C-alpha positions in Angstrom: -80.6 305.8 -12.9 -80.2 302.2 -11.8 -83.3 300.1 -11.7 -81.6 296.9 -10.7 -84.0 296.1 -7.8 -83.3 293.3 -5.4 -85.3 292.2 -2.4 -83.9 293.2 1.0 -81.9 290.4 2.6 -84.4 289.7 5.5 -82.5 286.5 6.4 -79.8 288.5 8.1 -82.1 290.8 10.0 -82.6 290.4 13.7 -85.9 288.8 14.8 -86.8 291.7 17.0 -87.3 294.3 14.2 -90.1 296.5 15.5 -93.5 296.7 13.8 -94.4 300.0 12.2 -96.4 302.1 12.8 -95.9 301.9 16.5 -98.5 302.6 19.3 -98.5 305.8 21.2 -98.0 305.9 25.0 -101.2 306.0 27.0 -102.1 309.5 28.0 -99.8 311.1 25.4 -102.0 311.5 22.3 -100.0 314.4 20.9 -96.6 312.8 21.1 -94.8 310.3 18.7 -94.6 306.8 20.0 -91.9 306.2 22.6 -90.3 303.5 20.5 -90.0 305.9 17.6 -88.3 308.5 19.9 -85.9 305.8 21.1 -84.9 304.8 17.6 -84.3 308.5 16.8 -81.8 308.7 19.7 -79.9 305.4 19.1 -80.5 304.2 15.6 -81.8 307.0 13.3 -81.9 304.7 10.3 -83.1 301.2 11.3 -85.2 298.4 9.9 -88.9 298.2 10.7 -91.5 295.5 9.8 -94.6 296.3 7.9 -98.0 294.6 7.6 -96.7 292.4 4.7 -93.5 291.2 6.5 -91.3 293.6 4.5 -88.5 295.4 6.3 -87.9 298.8 4.8 -85.6 301.4 6.4 -87.1 303.9 8.8 -85.6 307.4 8.9 -86.3 309.4 12.0 -83.9 312.3 12.2 -84.9 315.7 10.7 -81.7 316.2 8.8 -81.9 312.8 7.1 -85.6 313.0 6.4 -85.3 316.4 4.7 -82.2 315.3 2.7 -83.7 312.1 1.5 -87.1 313.8 0.6 -85.1 316.1 -1.7 -82.9 313.3 -3.2 -83.9 312.3 -6.8 -82.5 308.8 -6.1 -85.5 308.2 -3.8 -88.6 307.3 -5.8 -92.3 307.9 -5.1 -93.3 305.4 -7.8 -95.7 303.0 -6.1 -95.3 300.5 -8.9 -91.6 299.9 -7.9 -90.9 296.4 -6.4 -90.7 296.6 -2.6 -92.5 299.9 -2.4 -93.5 300.1 1.3 -97.3 300.5 1.1 -99.2 301.6 4.2 -101.7 298.7 4.1 -103.2 296.1 1.7 -106.0 298.5 1.0 -103.7 301.4 0.1 -101.8 299.1 -2.2 -105.1 298.1 -3.9 -106.1 301.8 -4.3 -102.8 302.7 -5.9 -103.2 299.8 -8.3 -106.7 301.0 -9.2 -105.8 304.6 -9.7 -102.3 306.2 -10.0 -101.9 310.0 -9.5 -98.9 312.3 -9.7 -98.0 311.9 -6.0 -97.1 308.3 -6.8 -95.0 309.1 -9.8 -91.5 310.5 -10.4 -90.4 313.4 -12.6 -90.8 314.2 -15.4 -94.3 312.6 -15.4 -95.0 313.8 -11.9 -94.0 317.4 -12.8 -96.1 317.4 -16.0 -99.3 316.3 -14.3 -98.8 318.4 -11.2 -98.4 321.5 -13.3 -101.9 321.0 -14.6 -103.3 321.9 -11.2 -100.6 324.0 -9.6 -102.1 327.4 -10.5 -105.2 326.8 -8.5 -103.2 326.4 -5.3 -100.8 329.3 -5.9 -100.4 331.7 -2.9 -102.0 334.6 -4.9 -105.1 332.5 -5.9 -105.5 331.1 -2.4 -105.1 334.5 -0.7 -108.0 335.7 -2.8 -110.1 333.0 -1.2 -109.5 334.3 2.3 -112.7 336.3 2.5 -114.7 333.3 1.3 -113.0 331.1 4.0 -113.8 333.8 6.6 -117.4 333.9 5.6 -117.7 330.0 5.8 -116.0 330.0 9.2 -118.2 332.8 10.6 -121.4 331.2 9.3 -120.6 327.8 10.9 -119.8 329.5 14.2 -123.1 331.4 14.0 -124.9 328.1 13.6 -123.1 326.5 16.5 -123.8 329.5 18.8 -127.5 329.4 17.9 -127.9 325.7 18.5 -127.8 323.3 21.5 -124.7 322.4 23.5 -122.5 320.4 23.6 -121.6 320.0 20.0 -119.3 317.7 18.1 -116.7 320.2 16.7 -115.7 317.6 14.1 -119.1 317.3 12.4 -120.3 320.8 13.0 -117.2 322.8 12.2 -113.9 321.0 11.4 -115.2 318.9 8.5 -117.5 321.4 6.9 -114.9 324.2 6.7 -112.4 322.5 4.3 -115.1 320.5 2.6 -117.0 323.7 1.6 -113.8 325.3 0.4 -112.5 322.3 -1.6 -115.9 321.9 -3.2 -115.9 325.5 -4.2 -112.4 325.1 -5.8 -113.0 321.8 -7.5 -116.6 322.4 -8.6 -118.0 319.5 -6.6 -121.6 319.9 -5.2 -121.3 320.3 -1.4 -124.7 318.6 -1.2 -122.8 315.4 -1.9 -120.5 315.8 1.2 -122.0 312.8 3.1 -121.1 310.5 0.1 -117.5 311.7 -0.4 -116.7 312.1 3.3 -117.9 308.5 4.0 -115.8 307.0 1.2 -112.8 309.2 2.1 -112.9 307.8 5.7 -112.8 304.3 4.4 -109.8 305.0 2.2 -107.6 306.6 4.9 -108.0 303.9 7.5 -105.3 301.3 7.8 -107.8 298.7 8.9 -109.8 299.0 5.7 -110.0 295.7 3.8 -109.0 295.4 0.2 -112.6 294.9 -0.9 -113.7 297.9 1.0 -111.0 299.9 -0.6 -111.9 298.6 -4.0 -115.5 299.6 -3.6 -114.9 303.0 -2.2 -112.3 303.8 -4.8 -114.6 302.8 -7.7 -117.5 304.8 -6.2 -115.4 307.9 -5.9 -113.8 307.4 -9.3 -117.2 306.9 -11.0 -118.5 310.0 -9.2 -115.6 312.2 -10.3 -115.8 310.8 -13.8 -119.4 311.8 -14.1 -118.5 315.3 -12.9 -115.7 315.5 -15.4 -118.2 314.5 -18.1 -120.5 317.4 -17.0 -117.6 319.8 -17.1 -116.7 318.9 -20.7 -119.5 321.1 -22.0 -119.9 323.8 -20.9 -116.9 324.3 -18.7 -117.1 326.4 -15.5 -114.5 328.3 -13.5 -113.3 325.5 -11.3 -110.5 322.9 -11.2 -112.5 320.0 -12.5 -113.3 322.1 -15.6 -109.5 322.7 -16.0 -109.0 319.0 -15.9 -111.9 318.4 -18.3 -110.2 320.8 -20.7 -107.0 318.7 -20.6 -109.1 315.7 -21.4 -110.7 317.5 -24.3 -107.3 318.4 -25.8 -106.0 314.9 -25.4 -103.4 315.8 -22.8 -104.9 313.7 -20.0 -106.9 310.5 -20.1 -110.4 310.9 -18.5 -109.6 308.2 -15.9 -106.5 310.1 -14.8 -108.5 313.4 -14.6 -111.0 311.6 -12.3 -108.1 310.2 -10.3 -106.6 313.6 -9.8 -110.0 315.0 -8.8 -110.4 312.2 -6.3 -106.9 312.8 -4.8 -107.6 316.6 -4.4 -111.1 316.0 -3.0 -109.9 313.6 -0.3 -106.7 315.5 0.6 -108.4 318.8 0.4 -110.8 318.1 3.3 -109.5 315.2 5.4 -106.1 316.7 6.4 -107.3 320.2 7.2 -110.3 318.9 9.1 -108.1 316.8 11.3 -105.7 319.7 11.9 -108.6 321.9 12.9 -110.0 319.5 15.5 -106.7 318.1 16.8 -105.2 321.6 16.9 -108.1 322.9 18.9 -107.7 320.0 21.3 -104.0 320.6 21.7 -104.7 324.3 22.5 -107.4 323.4 25.0 -104.7 321.3 26.7 -102.3 324.2 26.7 -104.4 327.1 28.0 -101.5 329.6 28.1 -100.8 329.1 24.4 -104.5 329.3 23.6 -104.9 332.6 25.5 -101.8 334.0 23.7 -103.4 333.1 20.4 -106.9 334.3 21.3 -105.8 337.7 22.6 -103.4 338.5 19.7 -104.6 340.5 16.7 -101.2 340.2 15.0 -101.4 338.1 11.8 -97.8 337.0 12.3 -98.7 335.4 15.7 -101.5 333.5 14.0 -99.3 332.4 11.2 -96.6 331.2 13.7 -99.3 329.3 15.7 -100.4 327.5 12.5 -96.8 326.4 11.7 -96.1 325.4 15.3 -99.3 323.3 15.4 -98.4 321.7 12.1 -95.0 320.8 13.5 -96.2 319.7 16.9 -99.0 317.5 15.6 -97.7 316.3 12.2 -101.0 314.5 11.4 -99.5 312.4 8.6 -98.1 309.8 11.1 -97.5 306.8 8.9 -94.4 308.3 7.2 -93.7 309.3 3.7 -93.1 306.1 1.6 -90.3 305.8 -0.9 -88.0 303.3 -2.7 -84.3 303.8 -3.4 -83.3 303.8 -7.0 -79.6 303.7 -6.3 -77.4 303.0 -3.3 -77.5 306.0 -1.0 -75.5 306.7 2.1 -77.5 308.3 4.9 -77.2 308.4 8.7 -74.1 306.2 8.6 -75.7 303.3 6.7 -76.2 302.3 3.1 -79.7 302.1 1.7 -79.3 299.8 -1.3 -81.1 300.2 -4.6 -84.6 298.6 -4.5 -85.0 298.9 -0.7 -88.1 300.6 0.7 -87.8 303.7 2.8 -90.2 305.2 5.4 -89.5 308.8 6.3 -91.1 309.5 9.7 -92.0 313.2 9.4 -93.8 313.2 12.8 -90.8 312.3 14.9 -88.5 314.3 12.6 -90.5 317.4 13.6 -89.7 316.5 17.2 -86.0 316.4 16.6 -84.2 318.6 19.2 -81.4 319.2 16.7 -83.8 321.1 14.6 -86.3 322.4 17.2 -85.2 323.3 20.7 -87.5 321.8 23.4 -89.4 320.0 20.6 -92.1 318.5 22.9 -93.2 321.9 24.1 -96.0 323.6 22.1 -94.8 327.2 21.6 -96.6 329.4 19.2 -93.9 332.0 19.4 -91.2 329.9 17.9 -90.4 330.0 14.2 -90.8 326.4 13.0 -91.5 327.2 9.3 -88.8 324.7 8.3 -90.9 321.8 9.6 -91.6 318.8 7.3 -95.3 318.4 8.1 -96.0 319.1 4.4 -93.1 317.0 3.2 -90.1 318.5 1.4 -88.7 318.6 -2.2 -90.7 318.2 -5.4 -93.4 316.1 -3.7 -94.2 318.5 -0.9 -97.9 319.0 -0.4 -99.5 320.9 -3.3 -102.3 322.3 -1.2 -100.2 323.7 1.6 -101.0 327.4 0.8 -104.7 326.6 1.0 -104.3 324.6 4.3 -102.4 327.5 5.8 -105.1 330.1 4.9 -107.9 327.8 6.2 -106.0 327.2 9.5 -105.1 330.8 9.9 -108.7 331.9 9.5 -110.0 329.2 11.9 -107.4 329.7 14.6 -107.8 333.5 14.5 -111.6 333.3 14.6 -113.0 330.3 16.6 -111.4 331.0 20.0 -112.0 334.8 19.7 -115.6 334.4 19.0 -116.1 331.6 21.5 -113.6 332.6 24.3 -115.0 330.1 26.8 -114.7 327.1 24.5 -113.9 324.0 26.5 -114.0 320.2 26.3 -117.3 318.6 27.1 -115.6 315.2 27.9 -112.5 314.0 29.7 -109.4 313.7 27.4 -109.3 309.9 28.0 -112.8 309.6 26.5 -111.9 311.3 23.2 -111.7 308.8 20.3 -108.4 309.3 18.5 -107.7 308.0 15.0 -105.0 305.5 15.9 -106.1 303.3 13.0 -105.7 306.0 10.4 -103.0 307.1 8.0 -104.1 310.6 8.9 -104.1 311.3 12.7 -106.9 313.2 14.4 -110.0 312.6 16.4 -113.3 311.0 15.4 -115.3 313.3 17.7 -114.6 316.3 19.7 -117.4 317.3 22.1 -117.1 320.9 23.2 -119.3 323.4 25.0 -118.9 327.0 26.2 
């Protein structure tokens, strides 16, 4: 493949190139920004301006997003010149620790295979009773305590944190530590120094755990990584980096989907009632897919670099140019999803790109699906009168994050 990178010719770009990411419309917390929707209609591939002044291509239509995510000429290698990093802090983090999600095949595939078995559908389905027990226990605690409660702290964060700790072999007693540092790393407003400190603290923590797992090993994913270190297949620093990636991704994304999905359902009581009253696993599974499509919590786009010239959407992306694939607005493309702005748990949206597409699609999606299916089939049935304990305009949304959600969700019943 060609690696003859050249900087985009910004001198010929118009001066009104919009800044990305874009603000949402007031009072529309679940919808993509209106500027993003307008670009999808009139200029599905267009330039946007990032924090560092670079002007990568923004891809907004479903068909183009899916095609480019599957195209081997589009690179995930974050060391490529002109890679469109989300923020200065994210660029710093990727320089401090590289993981397989920021690599291309064959290295990406080799490293990903080391952890794939843990997230297989068969292995994850075997965890369903464990997830159910965790969910029921947390609901029992909420029902026995005072009201209102913050659903984020009391339920949405603990569910996936307990599960990923079980899988990885990370002590849940340390959840305050890793959750606090994770929050720092996924905010766009985090400074380079804050990112550096949080990354090093988490890397040191995972490195110590890898050291513990070297002898004797246990039946968990960190022990699997430690075995790769022992055999010389994986440097210890890369094992710690992979552990950090899985720990952060394993609780942050699902926690935000639990809370934001609950809020979206509370704002759509007909859909909530349909889900609450159904005992059909297919309805629950469909609701999970529809909420993933409708909310698309990774709302800063999938970031890539073109390795060769590529024709897409009527334009040419030249080798070396950055590409941002906006999966959130792609999941609201009417060409792929009729009436895309309507939450409809009875539609079949399994072809959404909330988990990405192609070889880099989310490794943990089987686990996320099981967790969300258990949560959405249990929480509203066990607390049928669940409701917001604050007005919607008082809910603090994560508009400063690379992962979208809410910081708090006060509820009562």
